[in-house]
C-alpha positions as CSV (number, residue, x, y, z in Angstrom):
1,M,-11.6,50.4,-56.6
2,I,-11.2,48.5,-59.9
3,S,-7.9,50.2,-60.8
4,K,-6.5,49.3,-57.4
5,R,-7.3,45.6,-58.1
6,R,-5.4,45.6,-61.3
7,E,-2.5,47.4,-59.4
8,K,-2.4,44.6,-56.9
9,Y,-2.5,42.0,-59.8
10,L,0.6,43.8,-61.1
11,D,2.4,43.5,-57.9
12,L,2.0,39.7,-58.0
13,I,3.4,39.2,-61.7
14,E,6.7,39.2,-63.3
15,T,8.1,42.3,-65.2
16,G,8.4,42.1,-69.0
17,S,5.0,40.5,-69.4
18,I,1.6,40.6,-70.9
19,S,-1.4,39.2,-69.1
20,I,-4.6,38.5,-71.4
21,F,-8.1,38.1,-69.9
22,Y,-11.1,37.1,-71.8
23,S,-14.8,38.1,-70.7
24,G,-16.1,35.0,-72.7
25,N,-18.3,34.5,-75.8
26,L,-22.1,33.6,-76.1
27,K,-22.6,29.9,-76.7
28,Q,-25.2,28.7,-79.2
29,K,-28.2,26.9,-77.7
30,T,-30.2,26.2,-80.9
31,H,-30.4,27.4,-84.4
32,D,-31.3,30.8,-83.6
33,Q,-31.0,31.2,-79.7
34,H,-27.8,31.4,-77.2
35,Y,-27.5,30.4,-73.7
36,P,-27.6,33.4,-71.0
37,F,-24.3,34.9,-70.9
38,S,-22.2,34.5,-67.8
39,V,-19.1,36.7,-67.7
40,N,-15.7,35.1,-66.6
41,R,-15.5,36.1,-63.0
42,N,-11.6,36.9,-63.2
43,F,-12.1,39.2,-66.1
44,F,-15.2,40.9,-64.4
45,Y,-13.0,41.4,-61.0
46,L,-10.4,43.1,-63.0
47,T,-12.9,45.5,-65.1
48,N,-16.2,45.7,-63.6
49,I,-17.6,44.8,-67.2
50,D,-20.3,42.2,-67.9
51,Q,-20.4,41.8,-71.5
52,D,-19.4,39.2,-74.0
53,N,-16.3,39.4,-76.4
54,V,-14.3,41.9,-74.4
55,V,-10.6,41.4,-73.8
56,L,-8.4,43.0,-71.0
57,V,-4.6,43.2,-71.8
58,V,-2.4,44.2,-68.8
59,V,1.3,45.1,-69.6
60,K,4.1,45.1,-67.1
61,G,7.2,46.6,-68.6
62,I,10.5,47.7,-67.2
63,N,9.6,51.3,-66.5
64,K,5.8,51.2,-67.3
65,S,2.8,49.3,-66.8
66,D,-0.7,50.0,-68.4
67,S,-3.9,48.2,-69.2
68,F,-6.0,48.3,-72.3
69,L,-9.7,47.1,-73.0
70,F,-10.7,45.9,-76.3
71,I,-14.4,45.9,-77.1
72,E,-16.7,45.9,-80.1
73,E,-17.6,49.2,-81.7
74,T,-21.3,50.1,-81.7
75,D,-23.1,48.4,-84.7
76,P,-26.2,50.5,-85.4
77,V,-27.9,47.4,-87.1
78,K,-26.9,45.1,-84.2
79,A,-28.2,47.5,-81.8
80,L,-31.7,47.3,-83.3
81,W,-31.7,43.6,-82.6
82,D,-29.5,42.9,-79.6
83,G,-29.0,46.2,-78.1
84,A,-26.1,48.6,-78.5
85,G,-23.6,47.1,-75.8
86,L,-21.2,49.4,-74.0
87,S,-19.7,52.4,-75.7
88,F,-15.9,53.2,-75.4
89,S,-16.7,56.0,-72.9
90,E,-19.0,53.8,-70.9
91,A,-16.5,50.9,-70.8
92,A,-13.7,53.4,-69.7
93,K,-15.9,54.6,-66.7
94,L,-16.7,51.2,-65.6
95,S,-13.1,49.9,-65.9
96,E,-11.7,53.1,-64.5
97,L,-9.3,53.3,-67.6
98,E,-8.5,56.4,-69.8
99,L,-10.7,56.6,-72.9
100,S,-7.6,56.3,-75.1
101,N,-7.0,52.8,-73.4
102,I,-10.2,51.4,-75.0
103,K,-9.6,50.0,-78.3
104,N,-11.6,48.2,-81.2
105,I,-11.5,44.4,-80.6
106,N,-10.6,44.0,-84.1
107,S,-7.3,45.5,-83.4
108,L,-6.5,43.1,-80.4
109,E,-4.1,40.7,-82.4
110,D,-2.1,43.3,-84.0
111,F,-1.6,45.0,-80.7
112,I,-0.4,42.0,-78.9
113,H,1.8,41.0,-81.9
114,S,3.5,44.5,-82.0
115,Q,4.1,44.4,-78.3
116,L,5.8,41.0,-78.6
117,S,7.8,41.6,-81.7
118,L,11.5,41.3,-81.2
119,T,12.3,43.6,-84.1
120,R,10.3,46.7,-83.2
121,A,10.7,48.9,-80.1
122,N,7.6,49.6,-77.6
123,Q,7.2,51.8,-74.8
124,F,7.3,48.8,-72.4
125,G,10.7,47.3,-73.4
126,V,11.3,43.6,-74.1
127,L,8.2,41.7,-73.4
128,D,9.0,37.8,-73.3
129,K,6.2,36.3,-70.7
130,L,2.5,35.9,-71.7
131,Y,0.1,35.1,-68.8
132,F,-3.2,33.4,-69.4
133,D,-6.0,32.8,-67.1
134,I,-6.2,28.9,-67.2
135,E,-8.4,27.1,-64.7
136,K,-8.4,23.6,-65.6
137,V,-11.6,21.6,-65.1
138,L,-11.0,18.4,-63.2
139,K,-11.2,15.2,-65.1
140,S,-12.0,17.1,-68.5
141,K,-9.9,15.7,-71.4
142,Y,-10.8,18.9,-73.5
143,L,-8.9,22.1,-73.7
144,T,-10.5,25.2,-72.6
145,P,-10.7,28.2,-75.2
146,T,-7.9,29.9,-73.1
147,E,-5.6,26.8,-73.3
148,I,-6.2,26.6,-77.0
149,E,-5.2,30.3,-77.3
150,A,-2.2,29.8,-75.2
151,N,-1.1,27.1,-77.6
152,N,-1.6,29.1,-80.6
153,F,0.7,31.9,-79.0
154,R,3.3,29.2,-78.0
155,T,3.5,28.1,-81.7
156,S,3.7,31.7,-82.9
157,F,6.1,32.9,-80.5
158,P,8.2,30.0,-79.3
159,H,10.6,32.3,-77.4
160,L,7.8,33.2,-74.9
161,N,7.6,32.0,-71.4
162,I,3.6,31.0,-71.2
163,L,2.5,31.6,-67.5
164,N,-0.7,31.3,-65.7
165,S,-2.2,34.0,-63.9
166,N,-5.0,32.0,-62.4
167,S,-3.5,31.5,-58.9
168,H,-2.6,35.2,-58.6
169,L,-6.3,36.1,-59.1
170,S,-7.4,33.3,-56.6
171,R,-5.1,34.9,-54.1
172,L,-6.4,38.3,-54.7
173,R,-10.1,37.4,-54.7
174,M,-9.7,35.8,-51.2
175,V,-9.8,39.3,-49.7
176,K,-12.9,41.5,-50.6
177,D,-12.8,45.0,-50.8
178,E,-15.6,47.6,-49.7
179,M,-17.4,47.4,-53.1
180,E,-17.4,43.5,-53.0
181,I,-18.7,43.2,-49.4
182,A,-21.5,45.8,-50.1
183,Q,-22.6,43.6,-52.9
184,I,-22.7,40.3,-51.0
185,K,-24.5,42.2,-48.3
186,K,-27.1,43.4,-50.9
187,A,-27.6,39.7,-52.2
188,I,-27.9,38.5,-48.5
189,S,-30.6,41.2,-47.9
190,I,-32.7,39.9,-50.9
191,T,-32.2,36.4,-49.7
192,K,-33.6,37.3,-46.4
193,D,-36.7,38.9,-47.9
194,A,-37.4,36.0,-50.0
195,L,-37.1,33.4,-47.2
196,E,-39.6,35.4,-45.1
197,H,-41.8,35.2,-48.3
198,L,-41.2,31.4,-48.2
199,M,-42.0,31.1,-44.4
200,N,-45.4,32.7,-45.0
201,I,-46.5,30.5,-47.7
202,L,-45.0,27.3,-46.5
203,K,-47.7,24.8,-45.3
204,P,-48.1,20.9,-45.6
205,N,-49.4,19.3,-48.9
206,I,-47.8,21.9,-51.2
207,G,-45.2,20.8,-53.6
208,E,-41.4,21.5,-53.4
209,H,-41.7,22.9,-56.9
210,E,-44.4,25.4,-55.6
211,V,-41.7,26.6,-52.9
212,L,-39.1,27.0,-55.8
213,A,-41.7,28.9,-58.0
214,E,-42.4,31.3,-55.1
215,Y,-38.8,31.8,-54.4
216,R,-38.1,32.6,-58.0
217,Y,-41.0,34.9,-58.1
218,A,-39.6,36.9,-55.0
219,L,-36.4,37.1,-56.9
220,N,-37.9,38.2,-60.2
221,K,-39.6,40.9,-58.4
222,Q,-36.1,42.3,-57.2
223,G,-34.8,41.8,-60.9
224,V,-32.1,39.2,-59.5
225,S,-31.6,35.6,-60.1
226,E,-30.4,32.5,-58.1
227,S,-26.7,32.2,-57.7
228,F,-27.1,28.3,-58.0
229,D,-29.7,25.6,-58.5
230,T,-31.9,25.9,-55.6
231,I,-32.5,22.9,-53.3
232,A,-35.9,22.8,-51.7
233,A,-35.7,19.4,-50.0
234,S,-38.6,17.9,-47.8
235,G,-38.3,14.9,-45.4
236,K,-35.9,12.2,-46.6
237,N,-35.0,14.2,-49.6
238,A,-33.2,16.6,-47.3
239,T,-30.7,13.8,-46.6
240,I,-29.7,13.9,-50.3
241,L,-27.0,16.6,-50.5
242,H,-27.4,18.0,-54.0
243,Y,-31.1,17.2,-54.2
244,I,-32.5,19.5,-56.9
245,D,-35.4,17.6,-58.3
246,N,-37.6,19.7,-56.1
247,N,-40.7,17.6,-57.4
248,D,-42.2,16.0,-54.2
249,T,-45.0,16.8,-51.9
250,I,-44.2,18.3,-48.3
251,N,-46.1,16.3,-46.0
252,D,-47.2,17.3,-42.6
253,G,-44.8,16.9,-39.9
254,E,-41.7,17.1,-42.4
255,L,-39.0,19.6,-42.5
256,L,-38.1,21.5,-45.6
257,L,-34.2,22.1,-46.1
258,L,-33.7,25.3,-48.3
259,D,-30.3,25.7,-49.7
260,L,-30.5,28.9,-51.9
261,G,-28.8,32.1,-52.8
262,V,-29.0,35.3,-54.9
263,N,-26.8,36.6,-57.5
264,Y,-26.5,40.3,-57.2
265,Q,-24.5,42.2,-59.8
266,N,-22.4,38.8,-60.2
267,Y,-21.8,38.6,-56.3
268,A,-23.4,35.5,-54.5
269,S,-25.0,34.9,-51.2
270,D,-25.3,31.1,-49.9
271,I,-27.8,30.4,-47.1
272,S,-29.5,27.4,-45.8
273,R,-32.3,27.5,-43.4
274,T,-34.4,24.3,-42.4
275,Y,-38.2,25.1,-41.6
276,P,-41.1,22.8,-40.2
277,A,-43.8,22.5,-42.9
278,N,-46.6,22.9,-40.3
279,G,-44.9,25.8,-38.5
280,K,-43.6,23.7,-35.4
281,Y,-40.6,21.2,-34.9
282,S,-41.3,18.1,-33.3
283,N,-39.3,17.2,-30.1
284,R,-36.9,15.1,-32.2
285,Q,-36.5,17.5,-35.0
286,K,-35.8,20.1,-32.5
287,Q,-33.1,17.9,-30.8
288,I,-31.3,17.4,-34.1
289,Y,-31.8,21.2,-35.1
290,E,-30.4,22.5,-31.9
291,L,-27.2,20.4,-32.4
292,V,-26.7,21.6,-35.8
293,L,-27.5,25.3,-34.7
294,K,-24.8,24.6,-31.9
295,A,-22.2,23.7,-34.4
296,N,-23.2,26.8,-36.4
297,K,-22.9,29.4,-33.8
298,E,-19.9,28.1,-32.1
299,T,-18.0,27.7,-35.2
300,I,-18.9,31.2,-36.2
301,K,-17.2,32.2,-32.9
302,F,-14.3,30.0,-33.5
303,L,-13.5,31.6,-37.0
304,K,-10.6,34.3,-37.0
305,P,-7.9,35.3,-39.2
306,G,-4.8,33.0,-39.4
307,I,-6.7,29.7,-38.9
308,T,-6.7,27.1,-41.6
309,M,-9.7,25.7,-43.4
310,R,-8.8,22.2,-41.8
311,E,-8.9,23.6,-38.3
312,F,-12.2,25.4,-39.3
313,N,-13.7,22.2,-40.4
314,E,-12.4,19.8,-37.5
315,F,-13.6,22.3,-34.9
316,G,-17.3,22.2,-36.2
317,K,-17.2,18.4,-37.1
318,N,-16.0,17.6,-33.5
319,I,-19.1,19.4,-32.2
320,L,-21.3,17.3,-34.5
321,I,-19.5,14.1,-33.3
322,N,-19.8,14.8,-29.6
323,G,-23.5,15.6,-30.2
324,L,-24.2,12.4,-32.0
325,K,-22.6,10.5,-29.2
326,E,-24.8,12.1,-26.7
327,L,-27.8,11.1,-28.6
328,G,-26.8,7.6,-29.0
329,L,-26.5,7.8,-32.8
330,I,-23.0,7.0,-32.9
331,K,-20.3,5.4,-30.7
332,E,-17.0,6.1,-32.6
333,D,-15.8,9.4,-34.4
334,I,-15.5,7.6,-37.7
335,E,-19.2,7.0,-37.8
336,I,-19.9,10.9,-38.3
337,T,-19.7,9.9,-42.0
338,K,-23.0,8.1,-41.7
339,Y,-24.9,11.4,-41.0
340,Y,-22.4,14.2,-42.1
341,Y,-20.6,14.1,-45.3
342,H,-19.5,17.5,-46.6
343,S,-17.0,20.1,-45.5
344,L,-18.3,22.9,-43.0
345,G,-17.9,25.8,-45.4
346,H,-16.2,27.5,-48.3
347,Y,-15.0,30.8,-49.6
348,L,-17.9,33.2,-51.2
349,G,-17.8,35.9,-53.5
350,L,-18.1,36.2,-57.3
351,D,-18.4,32.5,-57.4
352,V,-20.7,30.6,-54.7
353,H,-17.9,28.3,-54.0
354,D,-15.3,31.2,-54.8
355,V,-11.8,30.7,-55.8
356,A,-9.0,30.8,-53.0
357,L,-5.8,29.1,-52.2
358,Y,-7.2,26.7,-49.5
359,D,-3.7,25.8,-48.2
360,L,-3.2,29.3,-47.0
361,P,-4.6,30.5,-43.5
362,I,-7.8,32.5,-43.9
363,P,-7.1,36.1,-44.3
364,V,-8.7,39.3,-43.1
365,G,-11.4,40.3,-45.5
366,S,-12.5,37.1,-46.6
367,V,-15.9,35.8,-46.6
368,I,-16.7,32.4,-45.4
369,T,-19.7,30.1,-45.2
370,V,-20.3,28.2,-42.1
371,E,-22.9,25.3,-43.0
372,P,-22.9,22.4,-40.6
373,G,-25.6,19.8,-41.3
374,L,-27.0,16.3,-40.2
375,Y,-28.9,13.9,-42.5
376,I,-30.5,10.9,-40.7
377,A,-32.1,9.1,-43.4
378,E,-33.7,6.5,-41.2
379,E,-35.6,9.2,-39.5
380,S,-36.1,11.3,-42.8
381,I,-34.4,14.1,-41.1
382,G,-32.1,16.5,-43.0
383,I,-31.0,19.8,-41.3
384,R,-28.6,22.3,-42.6
385,I,-27.9,26.0,-41.3
386,E,-25.7,28.2,-43.3
387,D,-24.6,31.7,-42.7
388,N,-22.0,34.0,-44.5
389,I,-19.3,35.2,-42.4
390,L,-16.9,38.5,-42.8
391,I,-13.4,37.8,-41.3
392,T,-12.0,41.0,-39.7
393,E,-9.1,41.8,-37.6
394,K,-11.4,42.7,-34.7
395,G,-13.4,39.4,-35.0
396,N,-15.9,38.0,-37.4
397,I,-19.1,39.6,-38.6
398,N,-22.1,37.5,-39.5
399,L,-23.4,39.1,-42.6
400,S,-26.7,37.0,-42.5
401,I,-27.2,37.8,-38.7
402,D,-30.7,39.0,-39.7
403,L,-32.0,35.7,-41.0
404,I,-33.6,34.1,-38.2
405,K,-32.4,30.6,-37.2
406,E,-33.6,30.1,-33.5
407,V,-36.4,27.4,-33.2
408,K,-38.6,29.8,-31.1
409,D,-38.0,32.7,-33.7
410,I,-38.9,30.4,-36.8
411,E,-42.0,29.0,-35.0
412,N,-43.3,32.6,-33.8
413,F,-42.7,33.9,-37.3
414,M,-44.5,31.1,-39.0
415,K,-47.5,31.6,-36.7
């Protein structure tokens, strides 16, 4: 499966090229501590390896193509303090490479320079293009480590054509293979168990932070972590889109909006549910909830291969507009922005907001979130209902179908 991903990548890039992908490095937190390591997702996608200071080199020659992995050799002293890390044979198995293609990280520079030399022959022929995986952070005035590396190579090899592989990986990652779908399903399954645990413990006058603690406890028992900062927003807090303070008291009669997910082997779930603190929705809460639920369910039915994200968003948004007009909350379409101010969904995968080419039609094999919401601050009501949908040729599949969302099912469960 991993080798097929590299084959698909090779089909997209130019002949006579070298592509370099970095796993990333530990970043220092204090004098003697580091931040938790998070592997570069494009690197992981092409290697299945989650370890710092590893480099993948993909070569596409005129008559031959191959991939090489550069890792640290096992250090017996370091192994006593920090663990041994992957052996060459373990790395070969995970990445689906021949053992001979696993090399010492210290030989990386010499290997690349030898392949790019104009005075020495190599098995791939002339290589005059160098791909780097560069994802520019918006509004950042600083160069990323990969940009710095690309500039260094441009200085050392001015004849090279420096290219960006990022859009190619974004295109590939839009379509999930069987392994990826299985990981996302597992993340959703763990999320389901955790949400049911929260419904069991939810009651008036406990803290949002207590709900968060219970969620993390449920995840820790499964040996997994959050895929993003959990939102546990009660009452008016739920009308703040990215509320993460989670430090208020959940009062009787309020709703609790939960936006949360699980990171399972680097694949994410992203689920939103809104529950009544006392186990029963008020008539007004039920009225708003049913409108959001209608937008959720009808948009899931609408989703299919070939439609654009714009069409997808407009479809669900119009349901909310028409519903708000019927409730008398708005008169003109433009007024929707008072109560709804985000897009209806996004791609999901190795990243919660997964990479994709958003101007392209939605392809078969993609996983999309559907997450309509309404946020009525003057009534302290914020509701969002989010599912994770797999797009197939025969229609879409709700991967989170087992996470209850009907009013009667939630109230019955919370009894």
